[in-house]
Structures are given as structure tokens and as C-alpha cells.
TORMIPA-438999 format. One record per atom (N, C-alpha, C, O): residue in one letter; z, y, x. Coordinates in steps of 0.1 Angstrom, whole numbers, plus 5000, padded with zeros to 4 digits. Layout:
BEGIN
aZYX;...
***
This chain:
BEGIN
m519849344986;m519049284996;m518249174990;m518649094982;a516949164995;a516049054989;a516648914993;a517348905003;e516248824985;e516748684988;e516148635000;e514948665004;k516848545007;k516348475019;k515248385014;k515348325003;g514148385022;g513048295018;g511948375010;g511048315005;a512148505008;a511248585000;a510048635008;a509248715003;r510048595021;r509048655030;r507648625025;r506848715026;a507348505020;a506048475016;a505548575005;a504348605004;q506448614996;q506048714986;q506048854991;q505148934987;l507048894999;l507249035002;l506349075014;l506049195015;e506148995024;e505449035036;e504049095033;e503649195038;p503149025024;p501849085022;p502049225014;p501149315017;v503049235006;v503249364999;v503649475009;v503149585009;a504549435018;a505049525028;a503849575037;a503749685041;r503049475041;r501849505050;r500949605043;r500449705049;q500649585030;q499749665023;q500349805022;q499649905023;m501649815019;m502249945018;m502250025031;m502050145031;y502349945042;y502250005055;y500850055058;y500650175063;i499849985055;i498450025057;i498150145049;i497450235053;e498750155037;e498550275028;e499250395033;e499050505028;g500050375044;g500650495050;g502150515048;g502750615053;q502850415042;q504250435040;q505050395053;q504550315060;s506150455055;s506950425067;s507750295064;s507950245053;l508150235075;l508950115074;l510250135067;l510650045059;t510850255069;t512050285062;t511850285046;t512650235039;a510750355042;a510450365028;a510150225022;a510550195011;i509450145030;i509150015025;i510349925024;i510549855014;a511249945034;a512549865033;a513349905021;a513849815014;e513350025018;e514150075006;e513450014993;e514149974984;t512150024992;t511449984981;t511549834978;t511749794967;l511349754988;l511349614987;l512749554989;l512949424987;d513749634992;d515149584994;d515249485005;d515849375003;v514549505016;v514649425028;v515149515039;v514949645038;s515649465050;s516149555061;s514949595069;s513849535069;r515049715075;r514049765084;r513749665095;r512649655100;n514849605100;n514749505111;n513849385107;n513149335115;t514049345095;t513149235090;t511749275090;t510849195094;l511449395085;l510049445085;l509549455099;l508349415102;t510349505108;t509949515122;t509649375128;t508649365136;d510449275124;d510149145129;d508849085123;d508049035130;w508649105110;w507349065104;w506149125111;w505149065114;k506249255113;k505249335119;k504949285133;k503849265138;g506049265141;g505949225155;g505349085156;g504849055167;r505548995147;r504948865147;r503448865148;r502848765151;t502848975144;t501348985144;t500849035157;t499549055158;k501649065167;k501249115180;k500549005188;k500948895187;r499449045195;r498748955203;r498749015217;r498649135219;g498748925227;g498748965241;g497349015244;g496348985238;g497249105255;g495949155259;g495149045266;g495548935267;a493949085271;a493148995278;a493748935290;a494449015298;l493548815293;l494148745305;l495648765306;l496148785317;g496348755295;g497848765296;g498248905299;g499448925304;g497449005297;g497849145300;g498849205290;g499549125283;a499049335290;a500049395282;a499749375267;a498649345263;e500849385259;e500749365245;e499849475239;e499849595244;v499049445229;v498249535222;v498949565208;v499949505204;a498349655201;a498949695187;a498949565178;a498149485179;d499949565170;d500049455160;d498949475149;d498349575148;e498749365141;e497749365131;e498049475120;e497049525115;w499249505117;w499549605107;w499049735112;w498449815104;d499349775125;d498849905130;d497349905131;d496750005128;k496749795135;k495249795136;k494649815122;k493749895121;a495149755112;a494649765098;a494849915094;a493949965087;r495949975097;r496250115093;r495250205100;r494750295093;e495050185112;e494050265120;e492650255115;e491950355114;v492250135112;v490850105107;v490750185094;v489750255092;k491750175085;k491650255072;k491550405074;k490750465069;r492450455083;r492450595086;r491150635092;r490550745089;g490650555102;g489450595109;g488250595100;g487350685101;f488150505091;f487050495081;f487050625073;f485950685071;e488150665068;e488250785059;e487950905067;e487150995062;h488450915079;h488151035087;h486651045091;h486051155090;r486050935094;r484550935097;r483750975085;r482851065086;l484150925073;l483350965061;l483551115058;l482651185055;e484751165060;e485051305057;e484351395067;e483851505064;a484251345080;a483451425090;a482051425087;a481351535088;i481451315083;i480051305079;i479751405067;i478751475067;r480651395057;r480551485046;r480551635049;r479751705045;e481451665058;e481551805063;e480251845070;e479751955069;s479751755078;s478551785086;s477351805076;s476551905078;i477251725066;i476151735056;i476351865048;i475351945046;m477551895044;m477852025037;m477452145046;m476952235041;g477852135058;g477452245067;g475952265068;g475452385068;e475252155069;e473752165070;e473252225057;e472252305057;i473752185046;i473252235033;i473552385032;i472752465028;e474752425036;e475152565035;e474252655044;e473852755041;e473952605057;e473052675066;e471752695060;e471152805061;t471152585054;t469852585048;t469752685036;t468752755034;t470852675028;t470752765016;t470852915019;t470552995011;l471452945031;l471453085035;l470053135036;l469753255033;i469153055040;i467653095041;i467053085027;i466553185022;s467152975021;s466552955008;s466952815003;s466952715010;i467352814990;i467752684984;i466552584984;i466752464984;k465352644984;k464152564983;k464052474996;k463352374996;n464652525007;n464452455020;n465452335022;n465352265031;v466352325012;v467252215013;v466552085010;v465952064999;s466651985019;s465951855017;s466751775007;s467951765007;p465951714998;p466551624988;p467351514995;p468251464989;a466951475007;a467651365014;a469051405017;a469951325018;l469251535020;l470651585023;l471551565011;l472651525012;f470951604999;f471751584987;f472051444984;f473051404979;d471051354987;d471151214985;d472251164994;d473151084990;s472251205007;s473251165016;s474651205012;s475551125013;l474751335008;l475951385003;l476551294991;l477651264991;s475651264982;s476051184971;s476551044975;s477550994970;k475850984984;k476250854989;k477650854996;k478450774994;v477850965005;v479050975012;v480250995002;v481250945003;d479951084992;d480951114982;d481350984974;d482450954971;a480350904971;a480550774964;a481450684973;a482350614967;l481150674986;l481950594994;l483350644995;l484350564994;l483550774996;l484950834996;l485650804983;l486850764983;d484950814972;d485550784959;d485950644958;d487050614953;r485050554962;r485350414962;r486550374970;r487450294966;n486650434982;n487750404991;n489050464985;n490050394986;r489050574979;r490250634973;r490650554961;r491850534958;k489650504953;k489950424942;k490650294946;k491550244940;a490050234957;a490650104962;a492150134966;a492950044964;a492350244972;a493750274977;a494650294965;a495750244965;r494150364954;r494950374942;r495250234935;r496350204931;e494150154935;e494350014929;e495349934937;e496149854932;a495349944951;a496249874959;a497749924956;a498649844955;t497850054954;t499150114951;t499650064937;t500850024936;d498750054928;d499050004914;d499449864915;d500349814908;a498749784923;a498949644924;a500349624930;a501149534926;i500749704940;i502049694946;i503149724935;i504149654934;a502849824927;a503849864916;a503949754906;a505049714902;r502849684903;r502849574893;r503649454900;r504449394893;q503449434912;q504149324919;q505649344919;q506449254918;r506049474922;r507449504922;r508049484908;r509149444907;g507249524898;g507749504884;g507949354881;g508849314874;e506949274886;e507049134884;e508249074891;e508948984886;m508549124903;m509749084911;m510949114903;m511949034902;f511049234897;f512249264889;f512349174877;f513449124874;l511249144870;l511349054859;l511848914863;l512648844856;q511348864875;q511748734880;q513248744883;q513948644881;f513648854889;f515148864892;f515948854879;f516948784879;i515548914868;i516248914855;i516248764850;i517248714846;k515048704851;k515048564847;k515948474855;k516648384849;d515948494868;d516948424876;d518348444873;d519148354873;l518748574870;l520048604865;l520448534852;l521548474851;i519448534843;i519748464830;i519948314833;i520848254827;e519048254841;e519248114844;e520548084851;e521247984847;y520948164860;y522148144867;y523348164858;y524248074858;g523248264849;g524348284839;g524448164830;g525548124827;g523348114826;g523347994817;g523947874823;g524647794816;r523847854836;r524347744843;r525747754848;r526547664847;h526047874854;h527247894862;h528247994857;h529447984859;a527648104850;a528548214847;a528048284834;a527348374835;p528448224823;p528048284810;p528348434809;p527648504801;e529348484816;e529748624815;e528648714821;e528548824817;v527848654830;v526648734835;v525648754824;v525248874822;t525348654817;t524448674805;t524948764795;t524248844789;t526248754792;t526848844782;t526848984787;t526549074779;a527149004799;a527049144805;a525649204804;a525449314802;m524649114807;m523249164807;m522849194793;m522249294790;q523249114783;q522949144769;q523649274765;q522949354758;a524849304769;a525549424765;a524949544771;a525049654765;n524349534783;n523849644790;n522349644792;n521849694802;f521649574783;f520249544785;f519449674787;f518649674797;d519549774779;d518749894780;d519049964793;d518050014799;d520249974797;d520550034810;d519949954822;d519450014831;l520049824821;l519449734831;l517949754832;l517449764843;i517249764821;i515849784821;i515449924827;i514549934835;q516250024823;q515950154828;q516250164843;q515450224851;w517250094848;w517550084862;w516350014870;w515950064880;g515849904864;g514749834869;g513449924870;g512749914880;r513249994860;r512050084860;r512150194871;r511250214879;e513350244873;e513550344883;e513450284897;e512850344906;k514050164899;k514050104912;k512750034916;k512250054927;y512149964907;y511049884910;y509649934906;y508649894912;a509550024897;a508250074892;a507950214897;a506950264894;a508850264905;a508650404910;a507550404920;a507250514926;
***
């Protein structure tokens, strides 16, 4: 289980993972926090409706929907352009407007940029998880040095296994 007080570090990571489409259960397992903790963090971002009305979606859900909506709109636009190009080419390729190809190119570039940003966010999360693992190892070494030298001895004796375990748990 994650250390108490790790919210400042873990909450932004959890939020980004949720926006990228991961379930709260998967995020809980990855970050080693309880699902209830994630639900609490997520719930803290809820805002009441107009004039004290019913609750609206929390900020995590809103961000996820914005991301999904943007991608879906771009893909729909791309399909529309492709359909128009295909209809025109049935008559003659000469009748296809260069503007259609330009539009298709621009929409594809936006889709590529969005997908690249999603990959980079996923990579950043993986790096942050790796950094968390290294910090955990440093904390264990510091603790062992101060309070329990046997911890440091055990880590030294099993260092390769410890690193492999960390790769599997935190870099996956």
C-alpha cells in the first residue's frame, strides 16, 4: 500500500491514467492505493449543479469525456472526408479537390498528434512509476542504515531479484 501522504504525488498520476481510459481498479493496483482512496480523490472534484441543483460529473470524468469526444469527432470528420474522396474517385480521380486531400492531411496530423500525446502521457506515467520505485529503494536503504541494518543486508543479497520485481511491478 502506498505511504500515507503520497496523495500529492499519486493523485495527478491517477487522474491522467483515468483520462487515458484505465479503470479505477487497474489504477489502484498499479499505484498500490486502494480503490476507495481513488474514489475519494475523484469525488473531491465534483461540483454542484446550477443553483445548488444535482451533482454533475466530476473533473476526472469530464476530462475523460473531452478526450474521447475530441478523438471521436476527428475520426468522424476523417471518415466523412474519405467518403467524399471515394465517391468522387468513382467518377474520376481528376475530380477530387486538392482541398479534400489537404483537409484529410490536416485531420490525420491532428489524430497523429493526439495519439502521440497519449503515448507520451503513458510513457510519463511509466517513468514516474519507475521513479517512485527508485525512491522506495532509497527510503529502504535510509531506513536500514538508521534502524535495521538487516534490511540493507537483505537488499544487497537479493538486489537483482529486487530490481526485477520493481521492473515488473512499476514499469509494466
